[in-house]
C-alpha positions in Angstrom: 22.9 14.3 -13.1 23.0 11.6 -10.4 22.0 8.0 -9.9 22.6 5.2 -7.4 22.1 1.4 -7.0 18.8 -0.2 -6.3 17.3 -1.1 -3.0 16.4 -4.6 -3.8 14.7 -6.9 -6.3 11.4 -8.6 -6.9 9.1 -10.1 -9.5 5.4 -9.8 -10.4 3.0 -12.0 -12.3 -0.3 -13.7 -12.2 -1.5 -16.6 -10.1 -1.0 -20.3 -10.7 -1.0 -23.6 -8.8 2.4 -25.3 -8.1 3.4 -28.0 -10.6 6.0 -30.7 -10.8 9.4 -29.2 -11.5 10.4 -29.6 -15.1 13.9 -29.6 -16.6 14.9 -26.2 -17.9 18.1 -26.0 -20.0 18.2 -22.2 -20.2 18.1 -22.0 -24.0 17.2 -18.2 -23.6 14.3 -18.8 -26.0 10.7 -17.8 -25.5 8.6 -15.4 -23.5 9.0 -14.1 -20.0 7.4 -11.7 -17.5 8.8 -10.1 -14.4 9.3 -7.0 -12.2 12.1 -4.7 -11.2 13.1 -2.2 -8.5 15.5 0.6 -9.0 16.7 4.1 -8.4 16.6 7.0 -10.9 18.3 10.4 -11.4 18.0 13.0 -14.1 17.8 16.6 -15.1 15.8 19.0 -17.1 17.0 22.1 -19.0 14.2 24.7 -19.2 13.4 28.1 -20.6 10.5 30.3 -19.4 9.5 33.2 -21.6 7.2 36.0 -20.3 6.4 39.6 -21.1 9.2 40.8 -18.8 11.9 38.5 -20.3 13.3 35.0 -20.3 14.7 32.8 -17.6 16.7 29.6 -18.0 18.0 27.0 -15.7 18.4 23.3 -14.9 16.4 21.2 -12.5 17.7 18.1 -10.8 15.4 15.1 -10.6 16.8 13.4 -7.6 15.7 12.6 -4.0 17.5 10.5 -1.5 15.7 7.8 0.4 13.9 9.1 3.5 13.2 6.1 5.7 10.6 7.8 7.9 8.7 9.4 5.0 9.2 6.4 2.7 10.1 8.8 -0.2 12.9 8.9 -2.7 13.5 8.7 -6.4 13.2 5.0 -6.5 10.7 3.1 -8.6 9.0 -0.3 -9.0 8.1 -1.7 -12.4 6.9 -4.6 -14.6 8.3 -6.0 -17.8 7.5 -8.6 -20.4 9.5 -9.8 -23.4 10.4 -12.5 -25.8 13.8 -13.9 -26.7 15.0 -15.8 -29.8 18.3 -17.6 -29.8 20.0 -18.0 -33.2 21.9 -21.1 -34.2 25.2 -19.3 -33.5 24.2 -18.4 -30.0 23.2 -14.8 -30.5 20.0 -13.8 -28.6 17.7 -11.3 -30.2 14.7 -10.1 -28.2 12.1 -7.4 -27.6 11.0 -6.1 -24.2 8.4 -3.6 -23.0 8.4 -2.2 -19.5 6.4 0.1 -17.2 7.7 1.9 -14.1 5.9 3.6 -11.3 8.1 6.1 -9.5 7.8 7.0 -5.8 9.1 10.6 -6.1 10.8 11.7 -9.3 10.5 15.4 -9.3 12.3 18.6 -10.2 11.4 22.0 -8.8 12.7 25.5 -9.7 12.0 29.0 -8.4 11.0 31.7 -10.8 11.5 35.4 -9.9 9.9 38.3 -11.8 10.2 42.1 -11.9 8.8 43.6 -8.7 9.8 40.7 -6.6 7.0 38.3 -7.3 7.9 34.6 -7.0 6.5 31.4 -8.3 7.6 27.7 -8.2 7.5 25.4 -11.2 7.7 21.7 -10.7 7.6 18.7 -13.0 6.8 15.2 -11.6 7.2 12.0 -13.6 4.0 10.1 -12.8 4.8 7.0 -14.8 7.1 5.9 -17.6 8.0 3.0 -19.9 9.7 1.8 -23.0 9.6 -0.7 -25.9 13.1 -1.8 -26.7 15.0 -4.3 -28.7 17.7 -6.5 -27.0 20.8 -8.0 -28.6 23.2 -10.2 -26.7 25.4 -13.2 -26.4 25.6 -16.0 -23.8 28.7 -16.7 -21.7 28.6 -19.5 -19.2 24.8 -19.2 -19.0 25.0 -15.5 -18.5 23.2 -13.3 -21.0 25.1 -10.1 -21.7 23.1 -7.7 -23.8 22.6 -4.2 -25.1 19.2 -2.6 -25.5 17.7 0.4 -27.3 14.3 1.7 -28.3 11.3 4.0 -27.8 10.6 5.6 -24.4 7.7 7.5 -23.0 6.7 9.3 -19.8 3.6 11.0 -18.4 4.6 14.1 -16.4 2.6 16.5 -14.2 3.6 20.1 -14.5 2.5 22.5 -11.7 3.1 26.3 -11.4 2.3 27.9 -8.1 2.3 31.7 -7.6 4.0 32.2 -4.3 4.0 36.0 -3.9 2.7 39.0 -5.8 1.0 38.8 -9.2 2.5 37.4 -12.4 3.6 40.2 -14.7 1.2 40.4 -17.7 -0.9 37.6 -16.3 -3.8 37.1 -13.8 -2.1 34.6 -11.5 -2.1 36.0 -7.9 -0.6 34.5 -4.8 -2.0 31.0 -4.3 -2.9 30.5 -7.9 -2.0 27.0 -9.2 -1.8 26.0 -12.9 -1.5 22.4 -13.9 -0.7 20.7 -17.2 0.1 17.1 -18.3 3.2 16.4 -20.5 3.3 13.2 -22.5 7.0 12.9 -23.5 8.5 10.7 -26.2 12.1 9.8 -26.4 14.9 7.3 -26.9 16.2 4.8 -24.4 19.6 3.0 -24.6 21.4 0.8 -22.2 23.0 -2.5 -21.3 22.6 -5.3 -18.8 23.4 -8.8 -17.7 21.0 -11.6 -16.8 21.7 -14.9 -15.1 19.6 -18.0 -14.1 19.0 -18.2 -10.4 16.4 -21.1 -10.2 14.4 -23.2 -12.6 12.5 -20.8 -14.9 13.8 -17.8 -13.0 16.5 -15.3 -13.9 17.9 -12.2 -12.2 19.2 -9.1 -14.0 20.9 -5.8 -13.5 20.4 -3.1 -16.1 21.5 0.4 -16.8 19.3 2.6 -19.0 19.8 6.2 -20.2 16.7 7.9 -21.5 16.5 11.2 -23.4 13.3 13.2 -24.1 13.5 16.2 -26.4 12.3 19.7 -25.7 8.6 20.2 -25.3 6.6 23.4 -24.9 3.6 24.2 -22.6 1.6 27.4 -22.3 0.8 28.8 -18.8 -2.0 31.4 -19.6 -2.7 32.6 -16.1 1.0 33.4 -15.6 1.4 34.7 -19.2 4.4 32.4 -19.6 5.6 29.9 -22.1 7.7 26.9 -20.8 10.0 24.8 -22.9 11.9 22.0 -21.3 13.6 18.6 -22.0 14.3 15.7 -19.7 17.1 13.1 -19.4 17.2 10.4 -16.8 19.4 7.5 -15.8 18.1 4.4 -14.1 19.8 1.4 -12.5 17.5 -1.5 -11.8 17.5 -5.1 -10.5 14.9 -7.4 -11.8 13.5 -10.9 -11.7 12.0 -12.7 -14.7 9.9 -15.8 -14.9 10.4 -17.7 -18.2 7.5 -19.6 -19.6 8.1 -23.2 -20.5 7.8 -23.7 -24.2 7.5 -27.5 -23.6 4.3 -26.9 -21.5 2.3 -24.2 -23.4 -1.0 -25.1 -21.7 0.3 -24.2 -18.3 -1.4 -21.1 -16.9 0.2 -18.9 -14.2 3.5 -19.0 -12.4 5.2 -20.8 -9.6 7.6 -19.7 -7.0 11.3 -20.7 -7.3 12.3 -23.9 -5.7 15.2 -22.8 -3.5 16.3 -23.4 0.0 17.7 -19.9 0.5 15.4 -17.5 -1.3 11.9 -17.2 -2.7 9.5 -14.7 -4.3 5.7 -14.4 -4.2 3.4 -11.8 -5.6 -0.2 -10.6 -5.7 -2.3 -8.1 -7.5 -5.8 -6.9 -6.4 -8.3 -4.6 -8.0 -11.4 -3.3 -6.0 -14.2 -1.2 -7.3 -16.9 0.2 -5.0 -20.1 2.2 -5.6 -22.1 4.1 -2.9 -25.6 4.4 -4.2 -27.6 7.6 -3.7 -28.7 8.1 0.0 -30.3 10.7 2.2 -27.7 13.5 2.8 -29.3 16.8 4.1 -25.9 18.3 4.6 -22.2 17.5 3.9 -19.1 18.2 5.9 -15.4 18.1 5.2 -15.1 14.4 6.1 -18.6 13.2 4.9 -19.3 10.3 2.7 -20.6 11.5 -0.7 -23.6 9.7 -2.2 -23.7 8.3 -5.8 -20.0 7.9 -6.4 -17.7 5.1 -7.4 -14.0 4.7 -6.7 -11.4 2.0 -7.5 -8.1 0.9 -6.1 -5.4 -1.3 -7.6 -2.1 -2.7 -6.1 0.6 -5.2 -6.8 2.7 -6.5 -4.0 5.9 -8.5 -4.2 7.3 -10.6 -1.4 11.0 -11.4 -1.7 12.6 -13.4 1.0 16.1 -14.6 1.8 17.5 -16.9 4.5 20.9 -15.5 5.6 21.5 -18.0 8.4 19.7 -20.8 10.4 16.3 -19.5 11.6 16.8 -16.1 10.0 14.6 -14.5 7.3 14.9 -11.2 5.6 11.9 -9.9 3.7 11.4 -7.0 1.3 7.9 -6.1 0.0 7.9 -3.5 -2.8 4.4 -2.4 -3.8 2.7 -0.4 -6.5 -0.5 1.4 -5.5 -3.1 3.4 -7.3 -6.6 4.7 -6.8 -8.9 6.2 -4.1 -11.4 5.0 -1.5 -14.9 6.3 -1.5 -14.8 10.1 -0.7 -11.1 9.9 -0.4 -11.4 7.2 2.4 -13.7 9.3 4.5 -17.2 9.3 5.9 -17.5 6.0 7.7 -15.7 5.0 10.9 -15.9 1.3 9.8 -14.6 2.2 6.3 -15.8 0.0 3.4 -12.5 -1.1 1.9 -9.3 -2.3 3.5 -7.6 -1.9 0.1 -8.1 1.9 0.3 -5.4 4.0 2.1 -5.9 7.3 3.8 -4.6 9.0 0.7 -4.8 8.1 -2.9 -3.3 8.9 -6.4 -4.6 8.9 -9.9 -1.3 7.4 -11.2 0.4 4.3 -9.9 3.3 5.0 -7.4 5.9 2.8 -5.7 6.2 2.2 -1.9 8.4 0.0 0.3 5.8 -0.8 3.0 7.8 -3.7 4.5 11.4 -4.7 5.0 12.2 -6.6 8.1 14.3 -9.4 9.7 12.6 -12.3 11.4 14.5 -14.7 13.7 13.0 -18.0 14.9 14.6 -19.8 17.9 13.3 -23.3 18.2 12.8 -24.5 21.8 11.8 -28.1 21.5 11.9 -31.3 19.4 8.2 -31.4 18.4 7.7 -29.6 15.1 5.0 -28.3 12.9 4.9 -27.5 9.2 4.8 -24.0 7.8 3.3 -23.6 4.3 4.9 -21.4 1.7 3.2 -18.0 1.3 3.6 -14.2 1.4 6.4 -13.5 3.9 6.7 -17.1 4.9 9.1 -19.8 3.8 8.0 -23.4 3.4 9.5 -25.6 6.1 9.2 -26.7 9.7 9.7 -25.1 13.1 9.3 -26.4 16.6 5.9 -26.0 18.3 7.6 -24.2 21.2 9.6 -21.3 19.9 10.5 -17.7 20.2 10.1 -15.4 17.1 11.7 -12.0 17.0 10.7 -9.5 14.2 12.5 -6.2 13.7 12.1 -3.7 10.9 9.3 -2.0 9.0 6.0 -3.8 8.9 2.3 -3.6 9.9 1.5 -4.1 13.5 -1.4 -6.3 12.4 1.0 -8.6 10.7 1.7 -10.0 14.2 -1.2 -8.8 16.4 -5.0 -9.1 16.2 -4.9 -11.9 13.6 -8.0 -13.9 12.7 -8.3 -16.8 10.3 -11.7 -15.7 9.0 -11.4 -11.9 8.8 -8.1 -10.3 8.4 -7.2 -10.0 4.7 -8.9 -7.4 2.5 -7.5 -9.1 -0.5 -9.1 -12.5 0.3 -12.1 -12.2 2.7 -14.0 -9.2 4.2 -13.3 -5.6 3.1 -14.6 -3.5 6.0 -11.9 -2.0 8.3 -13.7 -2.9 11.5 -13.9 -6.6 10.4 -10.3 -6.9 9.2 -9.0 -5.5 12.5 -10.8 -4.7 15.8 -12.1 -1.1 15.3 -10.8 0.1 18.6 -7.2 -1.3 18.0 -5.5 2.1 17.3 -2.3 0.5 16.1 0.8 2.5 15.3 1.1 3.2 11.5 1.7 5.8 8.9 -1.1 6.7 6.5 -0.5 3.4 4.6 -0.7 1.3 7.7 3.0 0.5 8.3 5.7 1.5 10.8 9.0 0.7 12.3 9.3 -1.5 15.4 10.1 -4.8 17.0 8.1 -7.6 18.4 8.8 -10.8 20.3 6.5 -13.8 20.3 6.8 -16.8 22.6 4.9 -20.0 21.6 4.6 -22.4 24.5 2.1 -25.3 24.1 -1.4 -23.9 23.6 -0.3 -20.4 24.6 1.4 -17.5 22.7 2.6 -14.3 24.4 3.4 -11.3 22.2 4.9 -7.9 23.0 6.0 -5.1 20.6 7.2 -1.5 20.6 6.4 0.6 17.5 6.9 4.1 16.2 4.0 6.5 15.8 3.4 9.1 13.1 5.0 12.5 13.7 1.5 13.9 14.0 -1.7 11.8 14.3 -2.8 10.1 11.1 0.1 11.5 8.9 2.3 10.1 6.2 5.6 10.7 8.1 6.8 8.6 11.0 8.5 10.1 14.1 12.3 9.8 13.4 13.0 10.2 17.2 10.7 7.4 18.4 9.7 9.9 21.2 6.1 9.1 20.2 5.6 5.3 20.4 3.3 2.5 21.2 3.5 -0.6 23.3 1.3 -3.6 22.2 0.8 -6.8 24.2 -1.2 -9.9 23.3 -2.0 -13.2 25.0 -3.4 -16.0 22.8 -4.7 -19.4 23.7 -5.5 -22.1 21.2 -8.1 -24.8 21.9 -10.4 -27.5 20.5 -14.1 -27.8 20.9 -15.6 -31.1 19.8 -12.4 -31.7 17.9 -12.6 -28.4 16.0 -9.7 -25.9 16.4 -10.1 -22.3 17.6 -8.3 -19.6 19.5 -9.0 -16.6 21.8 -6.7 -13.6 22.0 -6.7 -10.5 24.1 -4.8 -7.5 22.8 -3.9 -4.3 24.6 -2.1 -1.1 23.6 -0.6 1.9 25.3 0.1 4.9 23.0 2.4 7.7 24.1 2.4 10.8 21.9 1.2 14.3 21.2 -2.6 14.0 21.1 -5.6 16.1 22.0 -8.4 15.7 24.4 -11.9 16.2 23.1 -12.9 18.3 26.2 -10.0 20.7 25.7 -10.9 21.2 22.0 -14.5 21.9 22.8 -13.5 24.4 25.5 -11.2 26.2 23.0 -13.9 26.3 20.4 -16.2 28.1 22.9 -13.5 30.7 23.4 -12.6 31.3 19.7 -16.1 30.8 18.4 -14.8 28.5 15.7 -15.1 24.7 15.1 -13.4 22.4 17.6 -9.7 22.0 16.5 -8.1 19.0 18.1 -4.6 19.9 16.6 -4.6 23.1 18.7 -4.7 21.3 22.0 -2.3 18.4 21.4 0.4 17.6 24.0 2.1 14.5 25.2 -0.2 12.1 27.0 -1.3 8.4 26.9 -4.1 6.6 25.3 -5.0 2.9 26.0 -7.3 0.2 24.6 -8.1 -3.5 25.0 -9.7 -5.9 22.6 -10.9 -9.5 22.3 -10.6 -11.7 19.3 -12.1 -15.2 18.8 -12.1 -17.6 15.9 -13.7 -21.0 16.0 -14.0 -23.7 13.4 -17.4 -25.4 13.6 -16.8 -27.9 10.8 -14.3 -28.3 7.9 -16.4 -25.9 5.8 -17.7 -23.4 8.4 -16.1 -21.0 10.9 -17.2 -18.1 13.0 -15.4 -15.1 14.5 -16.0 -12.4 17.1 -14.2 -9.1 17.7 -14.9 -6.7 20.5 -12.9 -3.8 22.0 -13.0 -0.6 24.0 -10.5 2.3 24.1 -10.1 5.7 25.8 -12.9 7.8 24.5 -11.7 11.1 26.0 -8.7 11.5 23.7 -8.4 11.4 19.9 -7.5 8.1 18.2 -4.0 8.5 16.9 -3.7 6.4 13.8 -6.5 3.9 12.8 -10.1 5.2 12.9 -12.7 6.9 15.0 -14.0 4.1 17.1 -14.1 4.0 21.0 -16.1 0.8 21.4 -16.9 -2.0 18.9 -18.5 -5.4 18.5 -18.3 -7.5 15.4 -19.2 -11.1 14.5 -19.5 -13.2 11.4 -19.0 -16.4 9.7 -17.2 -17.8 6.6 -18.6 -20.9 4.8 -17.0 -23.0 2.0 -19.1 -23.6 -1.1 -18.7 -27.3 -0.6 -22.2 -27.5 0.7 -23.6 -26.5 -2.7 -21.2 -28.3 -4.8 -18.6 -25.5 -5.3 -15.8 -26.3 -2.8 -13.5 -23.5 -4.0 -16.1 -20.8 -3.3 -16.5 -18.9 0.0 -19.5 -17.0 1.4 -18.9 -14.5 4.3 -21.5 -12.7 6.4 -20.8 -10.3 9.2 -22.2 -7.4 11.3 -20.5 -4.6 13.2 -21.7 -2.1 15.8 -19.3 0.9 16.4 -19.7 3.6 19.0 -18.0 6.6 20.5 -18.0 8.4 23.8 -20.4 11.2 24.6 -17.6 13.8 24.7 -16.4 12.4 21.3 -20.0 13.0 20.0 -19.9 16.6 21.4 -16.6 17.2 19.7 -18.0 16.2 16.3 -21.1 18.3 16.9 -18.8 21.3 17.6 -17.5 20.9 14.1 -14.5 18.7 15.0 -12.9 16.4 12.4 -11.7 12.9 13.2 -9.4 10.6 11.2 -12.2 9.5 8.9 -15.4 11.2 10.1 -16.7 14.7 10.6 -20.0 15.9 9.0 -19.6 19.4 10.5 -22.4 18.7 13.1 -23.8 15.8 15.0 -27.2 16.8 16.3 -28.6 13.2 16.3 -25.8 10.8 17.2 -26.2 7.0 17.1 -24.2 3.9 16.9 -22.7 3.1 13.5 -24.1 -0.3 12.3 -22.7 -2.2 9.4 -23.6 -5.4 7.6 -21.3 -7.0 5.0 -21.7 -10.0 2.8 -19.3 -11.3 0.2 -19.1 -14.3 -2.2 -15.7 -15.3 -3.6 -15.1 -17.7 -6.4 -12.3 -18.7 -8.8 -12.1 -17.5 -12.4 -9.3 -19.3 -14.2 -6.2 -18.5 -12.3 -7.8 -15.4 -10.7 -10.2 -15.0 -7.8 -13.3 -12.8 -8.1 -15.5 -11.4 -5.3 -18.8 -9.6 -5.2 -19.4 -7.6 -2.0 -22.3 -5.8 -0.4 -22.3 -3.5 2.6 -25.1 -1.7 4.4 -24.2 1.2 6.7 -26.8 2.6 9.1 -25.9 6.0 10.7 -22.6 6.5 8.9 -20.1 8.5 11.0 -22.5 8.1 13.9 -25.0 10.5 12.3 -28.7 9.6 12.2 -29.4 12.5 9.9 -27.5 10.8 7.0 -27.9 7.5 5.2 -28.5 4.6 5.3 -25.8 3.7 2.7 -25.7 0.8 0.3 -22.2 0.0 -1.0 -21.7 -2.5 -3.8 -18.3 -3.8 -4.5 -16.3 -6.1 -6.7 -12.8 -7.5 -6.2 -10.4 -9.3 -8.6 -7.2 -10.9 -7.3 -4.3 -13.1 -8.6 -1.3 -14.4 -6.7 1.4 -17.0 -6.7 
């Protein structure tokens, strides 16, 4: 059994506006809510009984952190609790928590008479506990013990690898699945200390034991019995509610000159109404379906020295995009990744260092927000960013259309559709960028890692496949209203396929065009234009346009070779609701003729591929959203109309209705 220390710490909660700083005496009395990040290890003793005998063994639940896959037996979680301090200084409390693991799995190999083999794996999908806490205070530190009820939801999978299960029907390739809901006992200890007004940080060790539980595997004619023990070490942050201000709703970030934390949570539900669909391919959009996504992101920042910032963004994700995020090149939800999960899981999408070098005396204010400290910096400056991040954190920004959690949802509005930026399947990568701000101009250049194969979950650990990105931006005013124009270009160097080669090979083999079979090292380029212009204090417009190499496959983003998008965002001030926002936009996406021929030959792109494309056309999308506050949350209703989805005039048009609910602080 193994365990290790956590990677970092963070906190979650709901939104709230900043308030005047109250006095907080740290009475350790009242309710709190927070989040944690930790690492876990464990083991399972198991017995498998079958007609040919019994096998026993132990499976280790441990995986070290793989920086280029983003995997490991780490977890992110949430907790809430209540403390009561007795007159003699003893603190009695209760806490409930929930954790979402990244990869907490044990696998064992089963061998049977005759040489047949099978693998048996158990994955902890999510877990939690309800525990009492008993502690004492020493110099404002709370030192406590904890114990209580624990639960976990586990997924069991048995795969027949070779041969046939003795006494059963499972043949090679057969997969049996079962869900285990485990109940057990948790016991541990921790320390918690104030770090800012209303905020505490903690470190906690927890041992959890789940008793033996049995599962039948009928296809294999086997009976499995197993237990599970796990050890976790976690760091956490808690926000303590002010008993003197019970009417206050929401949270506020800590007031500190050296560190901060922000958080957000977003839920999106979309429904594709029935539409014309004479045939369906592997990557087709499916009519009459609904899907949801949910995420919670935590932004923890620290200032290690003058001008330096270190940021860590743990995230919990769950859900699927429509059709598994397939079927439309301008996909309908920027909150949907290229893969999904039924259960919440943890990721570390961003951890990076940013260094700002001021070059002049004239300064401008920076507002506090996600991955940004409140403060000032000089107008002329150099900013260096190194680490894991999204390329679009720095490049192709637009005030009116760039955040799927706040404005438009469509991919080709959030970013220019032809900007095939380096990323894993979640949209993040390793790299470095330099920005030089000089007067009204900004010059940006960056080098970023590509996926090990196009559109995959794993990044290339050798950096042999990489991408250069450059951008020139100029800010201006028209009739006293601010705006900017940016031109962004990329050069991708990696193992990719040419559409003509894939078509030629398909003629030889008689099968569908297979782009993976013709991949070799080559380059792909693209250039895009990005405009934003404020027309009045409550109205702004934007334009995006781009073109990229249509002879080779897009590497990471989506299947667009040329694009044009424009729209506007308007405040509700004009109709007496100044906190509301109305957005309206349109998109036209296109691909090259050889790209069309590839799809007609049965080829599959990143998001599109109906198996044929006899009547190609440009993909045309209209989106409209209306966003409004609901207490401390923000709600959005969204509508999208897609004509010729995946460039196919035989299918659609598609009407997509969506809702979004978000909170942040």
